[in-house]
N, C-alpha and C positions, 0 to 999 in steps of 0.2 A: 466594485471591488478593486479595480485597477486605477492607478494614476495614468495620465496620458503617456503614451509610449515615447521613449527617448530615442534620439538618433544615435545609432551605433555604427561601427565600422564592420560589423558582421551581422548576418540575419538574426532577427529576433526569435527567441525560443524560450518558453517557460519550462522550468524543471520542477516537478512536484515530487517531494521526498516523502515516502511512507516511513516517517521518522522512526517510530518504535521498531519496525522491522529491521531498519538499518542499524540502530544502536544495539539491538539484541544480537544481530550478526557480528557487529564489531566486538561486543563483549565476549562472545565465544571464540572469536578469531584471534584476539590479542590476549596474551597471558595476563591473569590478574596479579601477576608479580610486578606489573608496570604500575608504579606508585607515584602519588604526588609527594611533595616535600614533607607533608604531615603524616605520611605513611598510608593514606587511603588509596585503594585501587583506583586507577584513573584510565583503565584500559578501554572502556566503552567510549569515553570522551575522545581519547586520542584516535581510536579506531574510526570513529565517525568522522572526525576531521580529515583523516586520510582518505576515507571513502568519498567525501565531498570534493576533496582535491582531485582525486582520480576522475570523478564524473565531470567536474568542471573542465578539466584539461581535455578529456576525450570528446565531450558532447557540446561544449562551448555555449551554455545557456546565457541569455541576457537577463533572465529573472529566475529566482529560486524561492520556493516556498517550502517550509518545513511543516507538513500537515500532521496534525496532532490528534491523539485519541483523548478527547475530553471525556468520553464514556466508552471504555473498551468493550463493554458487553451491555448494550442498551436494553432496557427493560422491554421495550416494544418488540424487539427481536426474540427475547427469551419467552415472552408471552405466546409468541407464535410457535416456537420450537424450544421447549424447556431445556433440552440437552445442549443448546447453543453455547459453546465454549465452557460448558459446566466443568470439564476436567481441568480447566485452568484456574478455577476458583480456589483460593488458599484454604478456605474452610468448606470442604465438599458437602457438609451437612446442610448448608444454607442454599435456598433456591433464589436468593436475592441477587438481582443483577448488579447491586451496588457493592457486592462482596469484593474483597481485595483479590487482585490477580496475583497468582504465584509468580514472584520475581526473585531472582537470586539476590541474596543479602548484599553482595558486593556491588550489585548494579543499582539498587534503589537510591543510595545517596548521590550517584552520579547523574541522575536524571535532571535535578535542578541545575546542575553545573552545565549540562548540555544546553538547556534552555538559555542560560545566561550567556554562554559562549556564542550560540546562534544569534542572539539579540545583538551582541557586540559586533558580530560580523555583518550585521545589517540584513540577516535572513529572517523574515517574519515567521513567527510560529502561529499557525492558524488552526483552531479547533472549533467545534460547535457542540453546544449542550445536547445531551442525549443522542449523540452520534459519534461514530468512529472516524478515524482518519480516512478510511476508504470512502466515506460519504463526502468528506471535504474534498478529497481528490476527485471524486466523481463530479461534484458541482463545478470545481474549477476547470477540470478538463473539458467539460461540456459547454462552458461559456467563455473560455479564454479567447481573446481576439487574435492570438498569435499561436503558432505551432507549439505542441506540448510533448514533453517527455515525462512519463510517469515511472519513477524508480521504485521498484518493489520486488519482494520475493513472494508475494501473495498472488496465486493464480486467479483468484476471483476478479482481480482488476484487469484481466485479459479482455473482459467485456467492454472496456473503454477504448480499445484500439479502433481507430477510425481514419482510414486513409483520406476520406473526403475532407476532414478537418485537420489532417496532419497531426493526429494524436498517436504516439507510439508508446509502447511499454518497454522500458529497459529492465529486463528480468534478471534478478540477482540469485535466483534459486540454485544455480550451479556454482555459485561463488563469484567473487569479484574478478577473478582471473578468467572466467568464462561467461561474461555478460552476453545476454541474447537481446537483440533489438527486434521487437515484434511489430510487424505491420499486418495489414489484412492478409497479404500473401504468405508471410512467414508463419503467422498464427495458424492459418488454414493448413499449411504444410506440417506444422508441429502437432496440431490437435485433430485435424480432419474436419473442422467446422469453422465457419466464419465468426467474427466477433459478435455478430447479432444473435447467434445461437448459443453463445458461451454460457450465459446464466442458466438456461434450461439444461444444457449439458452438465453443468456443475451441480445443479439440483439433483439430477438423476444419479450422477456418479457418487455424490456425497463427498464428505471430507472429514476424516477422523480428527484432524487438527482443529477443526471448528465445531466438532460435535454434531455434524450433519450426517444422518444415517444413510441417505440416499435410498435407492430402490434395490432391494435384495435381488441378486442375480443380474443386475444391469451394471456392467463395468463400462470403461471408456469406449471400447469398440462397439458394444451393443448400443450405447447412447448415441454414438455417431450414426450408426445404421438407422436407428429410429428417427432421428432428426432429419436424415436424408429422405426417409420415406414419408414422414408425416408433418414435417415443417417446424413444429413447435410443441410445447407440452400439451396445450389444448388439443392439438391434432392427435398426439400420441394417446392421451387419455380417452378421447373419442373413439379412436381405433380399437383400444382395449375393450371398450364397452360394446363394440359392434361385432357380433358373431361372424359376420361375413368378411371381416378384414383379414388380411394375410398375416397378421401378427401370430407368432408361434404361441402355443398354449403356455409354455413356461414363462415367457416374457409377459404375456397377457395377465397371467395370474399375479406376477410380481407388481405390475403397474396397478392393477385393481386393488391389491392389498395395501399399496402405498398411496391410495387416492387422497386420503386426508392429509398426509405429509405433502404431497405434490400441490395441494391447494394453497398451502401457506409458504412452501419453500421458496418460490420465486421472490416473494417480498423480503425474505431474509437474505437471499443471495444477491439480489440486484442492489447495486449501490444507489444511494440517493443522489439525485442530480440537480436538485432545486433548493438547496439550503440558502438561507439568508446569512451571509457572512460579513464580518466587519471590514471596513476599509483598510487597505494596507498598500504599501509600496514595495514591490518585490524586486525592483531593478537593482542590479549589482552596480554599486556606485563607488567612485573614488573615495578613499578614506580621508577623513579629516584628521588633523593632528590629535584632537581629543579622542577620536576613535582608535587611532594607533596607540595612544598611551593606555587606553583601557585594555586593548588586546595584549599589549606588553605586560600589563599588570596581571591579567588572567593567566597568561602563559607562565609567568614567574610563580604565581601563587599555586597553580595546580600542576606545574611541571610538564607543560604541554609542548615546550621546546620545538623540536623539529616538525611535529605535526601541525602546530600553529603556523610555522613558517611556510610549510608546504601549501596549506589551504590559502593563506594570504597571497602567496606567489601565484597560485592557480587562478584566484579570482581577480587579481589586479588587471590583467590584460582584457578582461571581459567587462570592465566598468564603463559606464556611460558618463 
């Protein structure tokens, strides 16, 4: 998936962007009164460029990949948990995973422009059929030959944090002005569990934003306590089935009632780490005159002005 590493004047680091999460954040953070010369809202494009400029300046990656949702609601996940992301489907009457995602009207036409601008900047856009960006991120983070920063507002990706491989999560959930850098230590301090237990923790807690019901009566604190006592979901379910275990009757009843859900939830919550992905070159490179001319054209056509300048200025010192 990677070209041979280039020699740089600062340590190599791969930055993986949870692209849709970032452009949705940009869309809601920048007023849709920000228009292109043709009158079309361009707030998500400009906002995403500003986000990348900020990240590049602060974290100094040598490689960047824009990870993409080729399938935002894969059928295989829906088959396991039919409620998975169901509330995001534009036509709620359909159970099809190929149904259209609810996206603001002003954002939809900006997405192709985002892809075009990323390509012109030399940032590869990488997706995989029947999989989400999370799975692309999981695969790249698990196999990268260099340290990795995963940029996301999705808590499920906390499971990828791994000090032994220098994989961090740059969490945007509190906003770009309050970025959190999560390592083994900081994640454990934040959530009460290590990264290796995070997927089981998330399955029990549930997540309304993803349509995951979780276990009734088991919130974050109880999930942490259960994992500390029994190690993993298998151990928790076994303890719930064992009358001699010390599990409280209320929690035992909740775990047993959710047994079918807990059988399939890990496969939905855990990101895929073994996708076959296309070849790409994610190195930040010095721009050619042709690339500069194309970026100038896009900036003029879409009114990207200062945002385009900021991202180009931020990436230039990082080029190999």
